[in-house]
C-alpha positions as CSV (number, residue, x, y, z in Angstrom):
1,M,12.1,-12.6,11.2
2,A,9.7,-14.7,9.5
3,A,11.8,-15.8,6.7
4,V,9.4,-17.4,3.2
5,P,9.8,-20.8,3.0
6,A,11.7,-22.2,-0.8
7,W,8.5,-24.2,-1.5
8,L,6.2,-21.0,-1.2
9,R,8.4,-18.6,-3.1
10,R,7.8,-21.9,-5.6
11,A,4.5,-21.8,-5.5
12,I,3.9,-18.2,-5.8
13,S,6.0,-18.2,-8.6
14,D,3.6,-21.1,-10.5
15,A,0.7,-19.4,-9.6
16,H,1.9,-16.8,-11.7
17,S,1.0,-18.9,-14.5
18,H,-2.2,-19.9,-12.6
19,A,-3.9,-21.1,-15.8
20,G,-2.3,-24.5,-15.5
21,N,-3.1,-24.7,-11.6
22,E,-6.1,-25.7,-10.0
23,F,-7.9,-23.5,-7.7
24,E,-7.2,-24.7,-4.4
25,D,-3.3,-25.0,-5.0
26,V,-3.2,-20.8,-6.1
27,S,-5.7,-20.4,-3.3
28,L,-3.2,-22.5,-0.9
29,A,0.0,-20.6,-1.8
30,A,-2.2,-17.2,-1.1
31,G,-3.3,-18.4,2.1
32,A,0.2,-19.2,2.7
33,A,1.5,-15.4,1.4
34,I,-0.9,-14.1,3.4
35,C,0.0,-15.8,6.7
36,A,3.9,-15.1,6.4
37,L,2.5,-11.1,5.7
38,D,0.8,-11.1,8.9
39,A,3.2,-12.3,10.7
40,V,5.4,-9.3,10.0
41,V,2.8,-6.8,10.6
42,R,1.8,-8.4,14.1
43,R,5.5,-7.6,15.1
44,Q,4.7,-3.9,15.0
45,E,7.8,-2.5,14.2
46,R,9.5,0.5,14.4
47,W,9.9,1.3,10.7
48,A,6.3,-0.3,9.6
49,G,4.8,3.0,8.9
50,A,8.0,3.6,6.3
51,W,7.6,0.4,5.0
52,R,3.8,0.8,4.2
53,R,4.4,4.2,2.7
54,R,6.8,2.5,0.6
55,L,4.4,0.5,-0.6
56,A,1.7,2.9,-1.1
57,L,4.2,4.7,-3.2
58,S,5.0,2.0,-5.2
59,A,0.9,1.1,-5.4
60,A,0.7,5.3,-6.5
61,V,3.5,4.6,-9.7
62,A,1.5,1.8,-11.1
63,T,-1.6,4.0,-10.9
64,A,-0.2,6.5,-12.7
65,K,1.4,4.3,-15.1
66,Q,-2.6,3.0,-15.7
67,A,-3.8,6.2,-16.4
68,G,-1.4,6.7,-18.8
69,R,0.7,9.3,-17.2
70,V,4.6,9.0,-16.9
71,E,5.1,10.1,-12.7
72,D,8.0,7.6,-11.5
73,E,8.9,7.3,-7.8
74,S,10.9,10.5,-7.5
75,A,8.1,12.9,-9.6
76,L,5.3,11.1,-6.9
77,R,7.6,12.2,-3.9
78,D,8.0,15.9,-5.1
79,A,4.5,16.0,-6.0
80,V,3.5,15.6,-1.9
81,L,6.8,16.3,-0.5
82,L,7.5,19.7,-1.8
83,T,4.2,20.7,-1.7
84,R,2.3,22.7,1.5
85,P,-0.7,20.8,3.1
86,G,-3.7,21.7,0.8
87,D,-1.9,22.5,-1.9
88,N,-3.1,21.1,-5.3
89,V,-0.2,18.1,-5.7
90,G,-1.9,17.0,-9.3
91,P,-3.4,14.1,-10.4
92,A,-0.7,11.9,-9.5
93,G,0.2,13.4,-6.5
94,R,-3.6,12.9,-5.4
95,F,-2.9,8.8,-6.3
96,L,-0.2,9.2,-4.2
97,L,-2.0,10.4,-1.4
98,A,-5.1,8.3,-2.0
99,W,-2.6,5.2,-1.3
100,R,-1.0,6.5,1.7
101,R,-4.6,7.5,2.7
102,L,-4.7,3.2,2.9
103,A,-1.4,2.6,4.7
104,S,-1.6,6.0,7.4
105,R,-5.5,5.8,8.5
106,P,-7.1,3.3,11.2
107,T,-8.2,0.4,9.8
108,E,-11.6,0.8,11.0
109,D,-11.9,4.2,9.1
110,L,-10.6,3.2,6.1
111,L,-14.5,1.9,4.6
112,T,-16.7,5.1,6.0
113,E,-18.6,6.6,3.4
114,K,-16.3,9.9,4.6
115,N,-13.1,8.1,4.2
116,L,-14.5,6.5,0.6
117,A,-15.4,9.9,-1.0
118,A,-12.1,11.3,0.1
119,M,-10.2,7.9,-2.0
120,L,-12.5,8.2,-4.9
121,E,-12.1,12.0,-5.3
122,E,-8.5,11.5,-5.3
123,L,-8.6,8.8,-7.9
124,G,-10.2,11.5,-9.7
125,Y,-13.6,10.9,-9.3
126,A,-16.5,13.2,-9.0
127,P,-18.3,13.6,-6.0
128,D,-21.5,11.2,-6.3
129,D,-23.2,10.7,-2.6
130,E,-25.4,8.0,-4.0
131,A,-22.3,5.8,-5.2
132,V,-20.7,6.0,-2.2
133,S,-23.9,4.8,0.2
134,V,-24.1,1.9,-2.4
135,L,-20.3,1.0,-2.2
136,A,-19.9,1.3,1.4
137,D,-23.3,-0.8,2.1
138,D,-21.8,-3.6,-0.3
139,L,-18.6,-3.4,1.6
140,R,-20.3,-3.6,4.9
141,Q,-22.0,-6.9,3.8
142,L,-18.7,-8.5,2.4
143,S,-16.6,-7.7,5.9
144,A,-19.7,-9.6,7.0
145,G,-18.6,-13.0,7.0
146,I,-18.4,-13.8,3.9
147,G,-15.2,-15.6,3.1
148,M,-12.0,-14.5,2.1
149,V,-11.9,-15.8,-1.7
150,G,-15.4,-13.8,-1.9
151,M,-14.9,-10.8,0.0
152,L,-11.1,-10.5,-2.6
153,T,-13.5,-11.0,-5.8
154,G,-16.2,-9.2,-4.2
155,A,-14.4,-6.0,-3.3
156,F,-13.7,-5.7,-7.4
157,T,-17.1,-6.6,-8.1
158,A,-18.4,-3.7,-5.9
159,A,-16.1,-1.1,-7.5
160,E,-16.7,-2.6,-11.1
161,R,-20.6,-2.3,-10.7
162,R,-20.6,1.8,-9.8
163,G,-18.2,2.1,-12.7
164,F,-14.8,2.6,-10.9
165,A,-11.5,1.1,-12.2
166,R,-9.8,-1.5,-11.1
167,T,-7.6,0.8,-8.8
168,V,-10.5,1.1,-6.7
169,G,-11.0,-2.5,-6.5
170,A,-7.5,-3.2,-5.5
171,W,-7.8,-0.6,-2.4
172,L,-10.9,-1.4,-1.3
173,A,-9.7,-5.3,-1.1
174,D,-6.4,-4.2,0.5
175,A,-8.7,-2.7,3.2
176,L,-11.0,-5.5,3.5
177,L,-8.2,-7.6,3.9
178,A,-6.6,-5.7,6.9
179,Q,-10.2,-5.3,8.8
180,R,-10.6,-9.3,8.4
181,L,-6.8,-10.1,9.8
182,G,-7.5,-7.3,12.6
183,W,-4.4,-5.1,11.5
184,D,-4.3,-1.5,12.6
185,H,-3.5,0.0,9.8
186,A,-4.0,-1.7,6.3
187,V,-0.7,-2.9,4.3
188,P,-0.8,-1.9,0.2
189,L,-0.5,-4.8,-1.8
190,L,-2.9,-5.4,-4.8
191,G,-2.4,-1.5,-5.9
192,A,0.9,-2.3,-7.3
193,E,-0.3,-5.3,-9.2
194,A,-0.4,-4.8,-13.1
195,A,-2.1,-8.0,-13.9
196,L,-5.3,-8.7,-12.1
197,G,-8.1,-10.7,-13.4
198,T,-10.8,-8.8,-14.3
199,S,-13.7,-9.2,-16.1
200,A,-16.8,-7.5,-17.5
201,G,-19.2,-10.0,-16.9
202,S,-18.5,-9.6,-13.3
203,R,-20.6,-6.0,-12.6
204,R,-23.4,-7.5,-10.6
205,S,-24.0,-6.1,-7.1
206,A,-21.1,-7.7,-5.0
207,A,-23.4,-8.7,-2.3
208,G,-25.4,-11.1,-4.8
209,S,-23.0,-12.2,-6.9
210,V,-20.3,-13.1,-4.9
211,S,-20.8,-16.3,-4.1
212,T,-21.5,-17.5,-7.8
213,S,-18.9,-15.4,-8.8
214,I,-16.2,-17.6,-7.2
215,V,-17.7,-20.9,-9.2
216,T,-18.6,-19.3,-12.1
217,N,-15.8,-16.9,-12.8
218,S,-12.8,-19.1,-10.8
219,E,-10.3,-17.9,-13.5
220,R,-11.0,-14.9,-12.6
221,A,-10.8,-15.7,-9.0
222,K,-7.3,-17.2,-9.4
223,G,-5.6,-14.4,-10.8
224,L,-6.9,-12.5,-7.8
225,L,-5.5,-14.8,-5.4
226,A,-2.2,-15.0,-7.5
227,A,-1.5,-11.3,-7.7
228,Q,-2.3,-11.1,-3.6
229,A,0.6,-14.0,-3.3
230,R,2.8,-12.1,-5.4
231,A,2.1,-9.0,-3.5
232,A,2.3,-10.5,-0.3
233,L,5.5,-12.0,-1.2
234,R,6.8,-8.2,-2.7
235,A,6.0,-6.8,0.9
236,I,7.5,-9.2,3.1
237,D,10.7,-8.6,1.0
238,L,10.6,-4.9,1.2
239,S,10.4,-5.5,5.5
240,A,13.4,-7.5,5.2
241,E,15.3,-5.1,3.5
242,L,14.2,-1.9,5.4
243,E,14.8,-3.9,8.5
244,R,18.6,-3.9,7.7
245,R,18.3,-0.6,6.6
246,A,16.1,0.7,9.7
247,E,19.0,-1.1,12.7
248,R,21.6,0.6,10.8
249,L,19.7,3.5,11.7
250,I,18.8,2.6,15.7
251,V,22.3,1.8,15.8
252,V,24.1,5.3,14.6
253,A,20.7,6.9,16.5
254,P,22.8,7.4,19.8
255,K,25.8,9.1,18.0
256,L,23.9,11.9,16.8
257,R,24.1,15.3,19.2
258,A,22.3,17.4,17.7
259,K,18.8,18.7,19.2
260,A,15.7,16.9,18.2
261,A,17.8,14.1,16.2
262,N,15.3,11.2,18.1
263,M,12.2,13.2,16.6
264,V,14.3,13.1,12.9
265,V,14.8,9.3,13.4
266,E,11.1,8.6,14.4
267,R,10.1,10.8,11.4
268,L,12.3,8.2,9.2
269,L,11.2,5.1,10.4
270,S,7.4,5.9,10.0
271,D,7.9,7.4,6.7
272,D,9.1,6.6,3.0
273,A,10.9,10.1,2.5
274,V,11.4,13.5,4.9
275,V,12.1,16.6,2.9
276,A,15.6,18.2,4.3
277,S,13.6,21.4,4.6
278,E,11.1,20.3,6.6
279,K,10.0,22.0,9.8
280,I,11.0,20.0,13.0
281,A,10.6,21.8,16.3
282,G,13.6,22.3,18.1
283,M,15.9,22.2,14.5
284,S,16.8,24.6,12.3
285,D,17.1,24.2,8.4
286,R,20.8,24.3,8.4
287,G,20.9,22.0,11.7
288,L,18.5,19.6,9.7
289,R,20.8,19.2,6.4
290,R,24.0,18.6,8.6
291,L,22.1,15.8,10.3
292,F,20.8,14.4,7.1
293,D,24.6,14.6,5.8
294,R,25.7,12.7,9.0
295,L,23.3,10.4,8.3
296,V,24.4,9.7,5.0
297,E,28.0,9.6,5.8
298,F,27.3,6.8,8.6
299,G,25.6,4.8,5.8
300,A,22.3,5.4,7.8
301,V,19.9,6.7,5.1
302,R,20.1,7.8,1.9
303,E,19.4,11.0,-0.4
304,L,16.8,9.8,-2.9
305,S,16.2,12.8,-5.5
306,G,19.7,12.6,-6.9
307,R,19.8,16.9,-6.8
308,P,22.1,19.4,-5.1
309,T,18.9,21.1,-3.7
310,F,15.7,20.1,-2.4
311,R,17.0,16.9,-1.5
312,I,15.2,14.0,0.1
313,Y,16.4,11.5,2.6
314,G,14.9,8.0,3.6
315,L,15.8,4.7,4.2
């Protein structure tokens, strides 16, 4: 597994107080952190789906908090997992759907007008075809060869230009990063960062102002780079934790005699959590509950809800 060297952890810690650091120092730390994260992504591990969706959950919790809501991880899981597809999951539940969209859809589909419109609706914005069209055009220009720093700051400028909150800028920046690096799926990073470099003075056209914003608003760029570095390190650390848990699950999998046990194992490796009442072909509700009880006994999964009923399990 790609380890994070001690010097990089120190550099990212120093970048947190970016006001006293040179722009180049913060850029170096962010670039090294993204390089280390890229190594994790390119391993394409079986548990990568669970990893991305666990990061999406963290981003949704931060989004809910920024919106003045009180839902925590457990409440957001309940909102999405304990409802049927198409049911109303509530405002905070839709925040989680927006971030799961980022983590689950193929990267090449993320910035289409259709997908952008769906994401904005999930984040609570009224439908606006004109705003979506302009946003999609700005993003196409950002992805057409501008530098990494300009692409990062430009994502937030593009969102602000249309009056969208920084959560939208974070979502767009993560999608653009995944496209630039050629990842199959985006990794939710910036959504969980409470402190992002924002400025009321950067509400001009993304395509027209990005190149000058790096010079005129370098403090904001440093703030965003520092946030990206912290987020990348947090994602790497979570990958190490989930890898250990996934290895335990994979080791005990051959001991499972229940029908469709392999399907359950794959669901646990590909998602943040699985509800005990989920319909899985070839397995009864009682059989699924017994299988989860056995996995908990093996130390391969955890029960995440803390309830005696409507239980939820995950790595």
